[in-house]
NUZA-858494 format. One line per field, with one value per residue (C-alpha): chain; x, y, z; residue number from 0; residue in three letters. Coordinates in Angstrom, 1 decimal. Example, Ala and Ser with C-alpha at 12.3 -4.5 7.8 and 13.67 -1.06 7.14 Angstrom:
// residues 2
c = [A, A]
east = [12.3, 13.7]
north = [-4.5, -1.1]
up = [7.8, 7.1]
k = [0, 1]
r = [ALA, SER]
//
This chain:
// residues 420
c = [A, A, A, A, A, A, A, A, A, A, A, A, A, A, A, A, A, A, A, A, A, A, A, A, A, A, A, A, A, A, A, A, A, A, A, A, A, A, A, A, A, A, A, A, A, A, A, A, A, A, A, A, A, A, A, A, A, A, A, A, A, A, A, A, A, A, A, A, A, A, A, A, A, A, A, A, A, A, A, A, A, A, A, A, A, A, A, A, A, A, A, A, A, A, A, A, A, A, A, A, A, A, A, A, A, A, A, A, A, A, A, A, A, A, A, A, A, A, A, A, A, A, A, A, A, A, A, A, A, A, A, A, A, A, A, A, A, A, A, A, A, A, A, A, A, A, A, A, A, A, A, A, A, A, A, A, A, A, A, A, A, A, A, A, A, A, A, A, A, A, A, A, A, A, A, A, A, A, A, A, A, A, A, A, A, A, A, A, A, A, A, A, A, A, A, A, A, A, A, A, A, A, A, A, A, A, A, A, A, A, A, A, A, A, A, A, A, A, A, A, A, A, A, A, A, A, A, A, A, A, A, A, A, A, A, A, A, A, A, A, A, A, A, A, A, A, A, A, A, A, A, A, A, A, A, A, A, A, A, A, A, A, A, A, A, A, A, A, A, A, A, A, A, A, A, A, A, A, A, A, A, A, A, A, A, A, A, A, A, A, A, A, A, A, A, A, A, A, A, A, A, A, A, A, A, A, A, A, A, A, A, A, A, A, A, A, A, A, A, A, A, A, A, A, A, A, A, A, A, A, A, A, A, A, A, A, A, A, A, A, A, A, A, A, A, A, A, A, A, A, A, A, A, A, A, A, A, A, A, A, A, A, A, A, A, A, A, A, A, A, A, A, A, A, A, A, A, A, A, A, A, A, A, A, A, A, A, A, A, A, A, A, A, A, A, A, A, A, A, A, A, A, A, A, A, A, A, A, A, A, A, A, A, A, A, A, A, A, A, A]
east = [74.9, 73.7, 76.6, 75.6, 72.0, 73.3, 75.5, 72.7, 70.3, 72.9, 73.5, 69.8, 69.4, 72.2, 70.7, 67.3, 68.8, 70.6, 67.4, 65.5, 68.2, 68.1, 64.3, 64.6, 67.3, 65.2, 62.1, 63.7, 65.7, 62.4, 61.1, 64.3, 64.3, 60.8, 61.1, 63.4, 61.0, 57.7, 57.8, 58.9, 55.7, 53.6, 55.5, 56.0, 58.9, 59.5, 58.4, 55.1, 51.8, 49.7, 49.7, 45.8, 45.5, 44.5, 44.9, 48.1, 50.7, 52.3, 49.0, 48.5, 51.9, 51.2, 47.8, 49.4, 51.9, 49.0, 46.8, 49.6, 50.2, 46.5, 45.9, 49.1, 47.5, 44.4, 46.0, 49.4, 47.7, 45.5, 48.6, 50.1, 46.9, 46.9, 50.5, 49.4, 46.8, 48.3, 52.1, 54.6, 56.1, 52.7, 51.9, 55.2, 54.6, 51.1, 52.3, 55.0, 52.6, 50.3, 53.2, 54.0, 50.5, 50.7, 53.9, 52.4, 49.3, 51.6, 53.4, 50.1, 49.1, 52.3, 52.0, 48.6, 49.1, 46.1, 46.5, 43.4, 45.0, 48.2, 46.0, 44.5, 48.0, 49.2, 46.3, 46.9, 50.6, 49.6, 47.3, 50.0, 53.1, 53.8, 57.2, 58.9, 56.4, 56.4, 60.2, 60.8, 58.2, 60.1, 63.1, 61.2, 61.3, 65.0, 66.1, 64.9, 67.0, 67.0, 70.6, 70.0, 67.0, 69.0, 71.8, 69.4, 67.7, 71.1, 71.8, 68.5, 69.2, 72.5, 70.8, 68.2, 70.8, 72.8, 69.7, 69.1, 72.7, 72.6, 69.0, 68.7, 71.9, 70.5, 67.3, 69.2, 71.1, 67.8, 66.1, 69.0, 68.9, 65.2, 63.1, 59.7, 58.0, 59.8, 62.3, 59.6, 57.6, 60.7, 61.6, 58.0, 58.2, 61.6, 60.2, 57.3, 59.8, 61.7, 58.6, 58.3, 61.9, 61.1, 58.1, 60.4, 62.9, 60.1, 58.8, 62.1, 64.5, 62.4, 62.1, 58.7, 58.7, 57.5, 54.2, 53.8, 52.5, 50.3, 46.9, 46.0, 42.4, 40.8, 40.9, 44.7, 44.8, 44.1, 42.1, 44.3, 42.5, 42.6, 46.2, 47.4, 45.6, 46.8, 50.5, 50.7, 50.9, 53.4, 55.8, 54.9, 54.5, 58.2, 58.3, 55.3, 56.9, 60.2, 58.4, 56.4, 59.6, 61.6, 59.0, 58.2, 61.9, 62.3, 59.2, 59.8, 63.6, 63.7, 61.1, 63.3, 66.4, 64.6, 62.6, 64.5, 68.2, 67.5, 69.0, 68.1, 65.4, 67.9, 70.6, 68.3, 68.3, 72.1, 71.2, 68.8, 71.5, 74.0, 71.4, 71.3, 75.1, 75.1, 72.6, 74.5, 77.8, 76.6, 74.5, 77.5, 79.7, 77.1, 77.1, 80.9, 81.5, 78.7, 78.9, 76.9, 74.1, 75.0, 72.7, 73.5, 70.3, 68.4, 71.4, 72.3, 68.7, 68.3, 71.5, 70.3, 67.0, 68.8, 71.1, 68.1, 66.5, 69.7, 70.4, 66.9, 66.7, 70.2, 68.9, 66.5, 69.1, 71.8, 72.0, 75.7, 76.1, 79.1, 77.4, 74.2, 76.3, 77.8, 74.4, 73.0, 75.9, 75.3, 71.6, 72.7, 74.3, 71.3, 69.0, 71.3, 71.2, 67.5, 65.7, 67.4, 66.9, 63.2, 62.6, 64.5, 62.8, 59.4, 60.2, 61.5, 58.7, 55.7, 54.1, 52.2, 52.7, 55.7, 53.7, 51.1, 53.9, 55.7, 52.4, 51.5, 55.0, 54.7, 51.2, 52.6, 55.0, 52.3, 50.0, 52.8, 53.1, 49.4, 49.4, 52.9, 52.7, 49.3, 50.4, 53.7, 52.0, 49.7, 52.6, 54.8, 52.1, 52.7, 56.5, 59.1, 60.9, 57.7, 58.2, 61.6, 60.1, 57.3, 59.9, 62.0, 58.8, 58.1, 61.7, 61.5, 58.2, 59.8, 62.8, 60.5, 58.4, 61.6, 63.0, 59.7, 59.8, 63.4, 62.7, 59.6, 61.7, 64.4, 61.8, 60.1, 63.5, 64.5, 61.2, 61.7, 65.1, 63.8, 61.0, 63.6]
north = [27.3, 26.1, 23.7, 22.1, 21.7, 20.1, 17.8, 16.8, 16.2, 14.0, 12.0, 11.5, 10.4, 7.8, 6.5, 6.2, 4.4, 2.0, 1.2, 0.7, -1.6, -3.6, -4.0, -5.0, -7.6, -9.2, -9.2, -10.6, -13.2, -14.7, -14.7, -16.2, -18.9, -19.9, -19.6, -22.7, -25.2, -23.6, -25.2, -28.5, -28.4, -28.5, -30.6, -34.3, -34.4, -36.0, -32.7, -32.5, -31.8, -32.3, -36.1, -36.2, -33.3, -34.5, -31.3, -30.2, -29.4, -26.8, -25.0, -25.2, -23.7, -20.9, -20.3, -19.8, -17.3, -15.6, -15.4, -13.7, -11.2, -10.4, -9.5, -7.3, -5.4, -4.7, -3.9, -2.1, 1.2, 0.9, 0.6, 3.6, 5.6, 4.3, 5.6, 9.0, 9.4, 7.5, 7.6, 5.3, 4.0, 2.8, 1.2, -0.7, -1.9, -3.2, -4.9, -6.8, -7.9, -9.3, -11.0, -12.8, -14.3, -15.2, -17.3, -19.0, -20.0, -21.3, -23.5, -25.0, -25.6, -27.6, -29.5, -30.8, -30.9, -28.7, -27.2, -25.0, -23.4, -22.8, -20.8, -18.8, -18.0, -17.1, -14.7, -13.1, -12.7, -10.9, -8.6, -7.6, -7.6, -3.9, -3.7, -2.7, 0.0, 1.6, 1.4, 3.1, 5.7, 6.4, 7.5, 9.2, 12.6, 12.4, 10.9, 13.4, 13.0, 10.3, 9.4, 9.0, 6.9, 4.5, 4.4, 3.5, 0.9, -0.7, -0.8, -2.4, -4.9, -5.8, -6.5, -8.6, -10.6, -11.1, -12.4, -14.8, -15.9, -16.9, -18.0, -20.8, -22.4, -22.5, -23.9, -26.6, -27.7, -27.9, -29.9, -32.4, -32.6, -32.8, -35.2, -34.6, -31.3, -30.7, -28.2, -26.1, -25.9, -24.8, -22.1, -20.7, -20.3, -18.7, -16.2, -15.5, -14.4, -12.4, -10.4, -9.6, -8.4, -6.1, -4.7, -4.0, -2.2, -0.1, 0.8, 1.9, 2.8, 4.5, 8.3, 9.3, 12.2, 9.6, 9.5, 13.3, 13.2, 16.0, 14.4, 15.4, 15.9, 13.0, 15.0, 15.0, 11.2, 9.9, 6.7, 3.7, 2.5, 5.9, 6.5, 3.1, 3.3, 6.9, 6.2, 2.6, 3.4, 6.2, 4.8, 1.3, -0.8, -1.7, -2.2, -4.5, -6.7, -6.8, -7.8, -10.5, -12.0, -11.7, -13.2, -16.0, -16.9, -16.5, -18.3, -21.3, -21.3, -24.3, -26.1, -25.7, -26.9, -30.0, -31.0, -29.7, -29.9, -33.0, -31.5, -32.9, -30.9, -30.2, -29.2, -26.8, -24.7, -24.2, -22.9, -20.4, -19.3, -18.9, -16.7, -14.6, -14.4, -13.2, -10.5, -9.4, -9.3, -7.1, -4.8, -4.4, -3.5, -1.0, 0.7, 0.8, 1.9, 4.5, 6.0, 9.1, 7.0, 7.6, 5.5, 3.4, 4.6, 3.1, 1.7, -0.5, -1.3, -2.6, -4.6, -6.1, -7.2, -8.7, -10.6, -11.8, -13.2, -15.0, -16.4, -17.6, -19.4, -20.9, -22.5, -24.5, -26.2, -27.1, -29.5, -28.9, -27.5, -25.3, -23.7, -23.2, -21.5, -19.1, -18.3, -17.6, -15.3, -13.3, -13.1, -11.5, -8.7, -8.2, -8.0, -5.5, -3.2, -3.6, -3.1, 0.1, 1.9, 1.2, 2.1, 5.4, 6.4, 5.9, 7.8, 10.7, 10.9, 10.3, 13.3, 11.5, 11.8, 9.8, 7.2, 6.7, 6.8, 3.9, 2.1, 2.3, 1.0, -1.9, -2.6, -2.9, -5.5, -7.3, -7.3, -8.9, -11.5, -12.2, -13.0, -14.5, -17.4, -18.6, -18.6, -20.2, -22.7, -23.8, -23.9, -25.9, -28.5, -29.1, -29.0, -28.1, -25.6, -23.5, -21.0, -20.1, -19.5, -17.3, -15.3, -14.8, -13.6, -11.0, -9.6, -9.5, -7.5, -5.1, -4.6, -3.9, -1.4, 0.3, 0.5, 2.0, 4.6, 5.5, 5.9, 8.0, 10.3, 10.7, 11.5, 14.1, 15.7, 15.8, 17.4, 20.0, 21.1, 21.1, 23.5, 25.7]
up = [-62.1, -65.5, -65.7, -62.3, -63.6, -66.8, -64.8, -62.4, -65.3, -67.0, -63.9, -63.3, -66.9, -66.5, -63.3, -64.9, -68.0, -65.7, -63.9, -67.1, -68.5, -65.2, -65.5, -69.1, -68.3, -65.5, -67.6, -70.7, -68.7, -67.6, -71.1, -72.5, -69.8, -70.8, -74.6, -75.1, -73.6, -74.5, -77.9, -76.3, -74.1, -77.3, -79.8, -79.6, -77.1, -73.7, -72.1, -73.9, -72.1, -75.3, -75.6, -75.6, -78.2, -81.7, -83.7, -85.3, -82.7, -84.9, -85.3, -81.5, -80.9, -83.4, -81.8, -78.4, -79.8, -81.6, -78.5, -76.6, -79.3, -80.1, -76.5, -76.6, -79.5, -77.5, -74.1, -74.9, -75.9, -72.8, -70.6, -72.3, -71.6, -68.0, -67.5, -68.8, -66.2, -63.2, -63.9, -65.5, -62.2, -60.9, -64.2, -64.2, -60.6, -61.5, -64.7, -62.8, -60.1, -62.7, -64.4, -61.1, -61.0, -64.7, -64.3, -61.3, -63.2, -66.0, -63.5, -62.3, -65.9, -66.6, -63.3, -64.1, -68.0, -68.5, -72.0, -71.4, -68.4, -70.4, -72.9, -70.0, -68.6, -72.1, -72.6, -69.2, -70.1, -73.3, -71.4, -68.9, -71.2, -71.2, -69.6, -72.9, -73.7, -70.3, -69.9, -73.3, -72.3, -69.1, -71.1, -73.9, -72.2, -71.5, -74.9, -77.5, -80.6, -83.2, -82.6, -78.8, -79.4, -81.7, -79.2, -76.4, -78.5, -79.3, -75.5, -74.9, -77.7, -76.1, -72.8, -74.5, -76.4, -73.2, -71.5, -74.4, -74.2, -70.5, -69.8, -72.5, -71.2, -67.7, -69.0, -70.9, -67.8, -65.8, -68.5, -68.4, -64.6, -64.0, -66.2, -67.8, -66.7, -63.4, -64.9, -66.6, -63.4, -61.5, -64.1, -64.1, -60.3, -60.6, -63.2, -60.8, -58.2, -60.8, -61.5, -57.8, -57.9, -60.8, -59.0, -56.0, -58.3, -59.8, -56.4, -54.8, -57.6, -60.2, -59.5, -58.2, -60.6, -63.2, -61.4, -61.6, -65.2, -66.3, -67.0, -70.6, -71.7, -73.6, -76.9, -76.7, -76.7, -80.2, -80.6, -81.1, -84.2, -86.0, -85.0, -86.1, -89.4, -90.1, -89.5, -90.8, -94.5, -94.1, -91.6, -90.3, -93.5, -93.6, -89.9, -90.0, -92.7, -90.8, -87.6, -89.4, -90.9, -87.6, -85.3, -87.8, -87.8, -84.0, -82.9, -85.2, -85.0, -82.7, -84.9, -87.9, -86.1, -84.7, -87.7, -90.6, -89.4, -87.2, -84.1, -80.7, -78.7, -75.9, -78.3, -80.1, -76.9, -77.5, -81.0, -79.4, -76.9, -79.8, -81.6, -78.4, -78.3, -82.0, -81.3, -78.2, -79.9, -82.8, -80.7, -78.4, -81.5, -82.5, -79.1, -78.9, -82.5, -82.5, -79.0, -80.1, -81.7, -85.4, -87.6, -90.7, -92.5, -95.4, -97.3, -94.3, -93.7, -97.2, -96.9, -93.6, -95.2, -98.2, -95.7, -93.8, -96.9, -97.9, -94.4, -93.7, -97.0, -96.4, -93.2, -95.3, -97.4, -94.8, -92.0, -91.2, -87.7, -88.5, -91.5, -89.4, -86.7, -89.3, -90.8, -87.3, -86.5, -89.7, -88.8, -85.5, -87.5, -89.7, -86.7, -84.9, -88.0, -88.9, -85.6, -84.2, -87.5, -87.9, -84.2, -84.4, -87.6, -86.1, -83.0, -85.1, -87.7, -85.5, -84.0, -81.2, -77.5, -76.3, -74.4, -77.2, -79.8, -78.1, -77.6, -81.3, -82.3, -79.9, -81.1, -84.7, -83.3, -81.5, -84.5, -86.5, -83.7, -84.1, -87.8, -88.5, -85.9, -87.2, -90.8, -90.0, -87.7, -90.5, -93.0, -90.6, -90.5, -94.2, -94.2, -91.6, -93.9, -94.7, -91.8, -93.2, -96.6, -95.1, -93.2, -96.3, -98.1, -95.4, -95.5, -99.3, -99.1, -96.7, -99.0, -102.0, -100.0, -98.8, -102.3, -103.6, -100.8, -101.6, -105.3, -104.5, -102.3, -104.9, -107.6, -105.4, -104.6, -108.3, -109.2, -106.5, -107.8, -111.4, -110.4, -108.8]
k = [0, 1, 2, 3, 4, 5, 6, 7, 8, 9, 10, 11, 12, 13, 14, 15, 16, 17, 18, 19, 20, 21, 22, 23, 24, 25, 26, 27, 28, 29, 30, 31, 32, 33, 34, 35, 36, 37, 38, 39, 40, 41, 42, 43, 44, 45, 46, 47, 48, 49, 50, 51, 52, 53, 54, 55, 56, 57, 58, 59, 60, 61, 62, 63, 64, 65, 66, 67, 68, 69, 70, 71, 72, 73, 74, 75, 76, 77, 78, 79, 80, 81, 82, 83, 84, 85, 86, 87, 88, 89, 90, 91, 92, 93, 94, 95, 96, 97, 98, 99, 100, 101, 102, 103, 104, 105, 106, 107, 108, 109, 110, 111, 112, 113, 114, 115, 116, 117, 118, 119, 120, 121, 122, 123, 124, 125, 126, 127, 128, 129, 130, 131, 132, 133, 134, 135, 136, 137, 138, 139, 140, 141, 142, 143, 144, 145, 146, 147, 148, 149, 150, 151, 152, 153, 154, 155, 156, 157, 158, 159, 160, 161, 162, 163, 164, 165, 166, 167, 168, 169, 170, 171, 172, 173, 174, 175, 176, 177, 178, 179, 180, 181, 182, 183, 184, 185, 186, 187, 188, 189, 190, 191, 192, 193, 194, 195, 196, 197, 198, 199, 200, 201, 202, 203, 204, 205, 206, 207, 208, 209, 210, 211, 212, 213, 214, 215, 216, 217, 218, 219, 220, 221, 222, 223, 224, 225, 226, 227, 228, 229, 230, 231, 232, 233, 234, 235, 236, 237, 238, 239, 240, 241, 242, 243, 244, 245, 246, 247, 248, 249, 250, 251, 252, 253, 254, 255, 256, 257, 258, 259, 260, 261, 262, 263, 264, 265, 266, 267, 268, 269, 270, 271, 272, 273, 274, 275, 276, 277, 278, 279, 280, 281, 282, 283, 284, 285, 286, 287, 288, 289, 290, 291, 292, 293, 294, 295, 296, 297, 298, 299, 300, 301, 302, 303, 304, 305, 306, 307, 308, 309, 310, 311, 312, 313, 314, 315, 316, 317, 318, 319, 320, 321, 322, 323, 324, 325, 326, 327, 328, 329, 330, 331, 332, 333, 334, 335, 336, 337, 338, 339, 340, 341, 342, 343, 344, 345, 346, 347, 348, 349, 350, 351, 352, 353, 354, 355, 356, 357, 358, 359, 360, 361, 362, 363, 364, 365, 366, 367, 368, 369, 370, 371, 372, 373, 374, 375, 376, 377, 378, 379, 380, 381, 382, 383, 384, 385, 386, 387, 388, 389, 390, 391, 392, 393, 394, 395, 396, 397, 398, 399, 400, 401, 402, 403, 404, 405, 406, 407, 408, 409, 410, 411, 412, 413, 414, 415, 416, 417, 418, 419]
r = [MET, GLN, PHE, ARG, LYS, HIS, LEU, SER, HIS, LYS, GLN, SER, THR, ARG, SER, LEU, ARG, ALA, THR, ILE, LEU, THR, LEU, THR, PHE, VAL, ASP, ILE, PHE, SER, TYR, ALA, ALA, ILE, SER, PRO, PHE, PHE, ALA, LEU, LEU, ILE, LEU, ASP, THR, PRO, TYR, SER, ILE, THR, GLN, GLN, VAL, VAL, ILE, SER, LYS, HIS, PHE, LEU, LEU, GLY, ALA, LEU, PHE, SER, LEU, PHE, ALA, SER, LEU, GLN, VAL, LEU, PHE, LEU, PRO, LEU, TRP, GLY, HIS, PHE, SER, LEU, PHE, PHE, GLY, LYS, ARG, LYS, ALA, LEU, ILE, LEU, VAL, ASN, ILE, PHE, SER, CYS, PHE, THR, TYR, PHE, ILE, SER, ALA, VAL, ALA, VAL, TRP, TYR, SER, TRP, VAL, TRP, LEU, LEU, PHE, VAL, ALA, THR, GLY, LEU, ALA, GLY, MET, THR, SER, ALA, ASN, ALA, VAL, LEU, SER, HIS, ALA, CYS, LEU, ALA, THR, GLU, VAL, THR, SER, LYS, GLU, GLU, SER, ALA, HIS, HIS, TYR, SER, SER, VAL, GLY, SER, VAL, ILE, GLY, PHE, ALA, PHE, LEU, ILE, ALA, PRO, CYS, ILE, THR, ARG, LEU, LEU, LEU, TYR, LYS, TYR, PRO, ASN, THR, GLN, ALA, PRO, ILE, PHE, ILE, TYR, LEU, PHE, CYS, SER, LEU, SER, SER, LEU, LEU, ASN, ALA, HIS, ILE, CYS, ALA, TYR, TYR, LEU, PRO, ARG, GLN, LEU, ASP, GLN, THR, ALA, LYS, PRO, SER, PRO, LYS, HIS, ILE, PRO, SER, THR, ARG, ARG, THR, SER, TRP, GLN, TYR, PHE, ASN, ARG, HIS, LEU, SER, VAL, GLU, PHE, CYS, CYS, PHE, CYS, GLY, TRP, TYR, THR, PHE, LEU, LYS, PHE, PHE, GLN, VAL, VAL, LEU, ILE, GLU, ASN, ALA, TYR, ILE, ASP, PRO, GLU, ASP, SER, ILE, ILE, GLY, LEU, SER, PHE, LEU, GLY, PHE, SER, CYS, THR, PHE, TRP, GLN, GLY, VAL, ARG, VAL, VAL, MET, THR, PRO, HIS, GLY, GLN, LEU, TRP, TYR, GLN, SER, ALA, LEU, SER, LEU, SER, LEU, ALA, THR, MET, ILE, PHE, CYS, VAL, LEU, ALA, MET, VAL, PHE, THR, THR, ASN, THR, ALA, ILE, LEU, ALA, GLY, VAL, VAL, PHE, ILE, ILE, GLY, TRP, ALA, TYR, SER, THR, MET, MET, PRO, ASN, ILE, TYR, SER, GLN, TRP, MET, GLU, TYR, SER, SER, LEU, GLN, ASP, GLU, VAL, LYS, SER, GLY, VAL, PHE, GLN, SER, CYS, GLN, ALA, PHE, ALA, LYS, VAL, ILE, SER, PRO, LEU, ILE, ALA, GLY, LEU, ALA, ALA, GLY, GLN, ALA, SER, TYR, MET, PRO, SER, LEU, PHE, ALA, ALA, LEU, CYS, PHE, CYS, THR, ALA, LEU, LEU, ILE, LEU, SER, LYS, LYS, THR, LEU, SER, THR, GLN, HIS, SER, THR, THR, SER, TYR, PHE, LYS, ALA, LYS]
//
């Protein structure tokens, strides 16, 4: 009887995990289809809608990224609390319906070249961008160990990388076929339909038990500000620096390729797709080689940070396409090592409720997205290679903090044994 219950529980977990990965793929596919041309809409390219804008285009691009992330910081914990009271399934359905309207408004903004409406759509997207938080929370009660969390995160990373491999290639083909802003409008409308598809999947394929969440009393839900401040110094300082470095590199990756490596805007999309392939390959290797979710711990985390520093700086000093491809491929390995480790450590050490725990972690990501694009955007206005230098500085800071924590832990352990 117990064996049947265990088997049934295992099958339901696999089914839920497959549904969550499907939701993640559809959501990230839309994001990955938009990302390649989003910078092209702002910079001086044939697809630009900012011909009448007189301020720095790099700062404007950074401000859009920062607006999206700042509203994520405010609304992600609220979505986590909403899911506690009304259920994760209902929250996911609502988020995807809002995303559908957001993509449609973006299409209208591009059609009429209204930059102000693009800001409005970007802000709405930040307010409703909670798919990742709620999806992870759906599995939080099923995936309890640190190893399982890392394995699940690697699986999600593989799905994200696969989406970033396919979607930019499709976007590049559409940009070649349809001139000016016709392709971005078509892609935004497609993403709007994809969000409706995700809402349908949530409504009919997620188990209704996810809505049967016990409603905790308000005193059991810690305030976002107090919780974030309390846990940041102990666990999230390294994570915050890693996110700042990664999102600076990712958001301005195409800018560096176009303005520093002198690659055509359309060909820079292939570079973004290759970055997705690299992350997919190494995340897949991680899933296959560590089927039970074993981690590579701090030594590999330190090595991945050092590798990031070297590779990001190497992109500044080379314009050779073959060398750039090799550097990007190595960056894919560093990313696949860095992100699962910091996520699993946070999920193990934090004592918050699963939904709030995931929300605080995602808010740390979003807060890094607020700061890094603004700084990188201002820096890129001075020189095209400055975002790479800022990203390297962030990774270097994370490595120093991690080394300091490691030495502190070793010192405390030595003192304990001496006292014994």
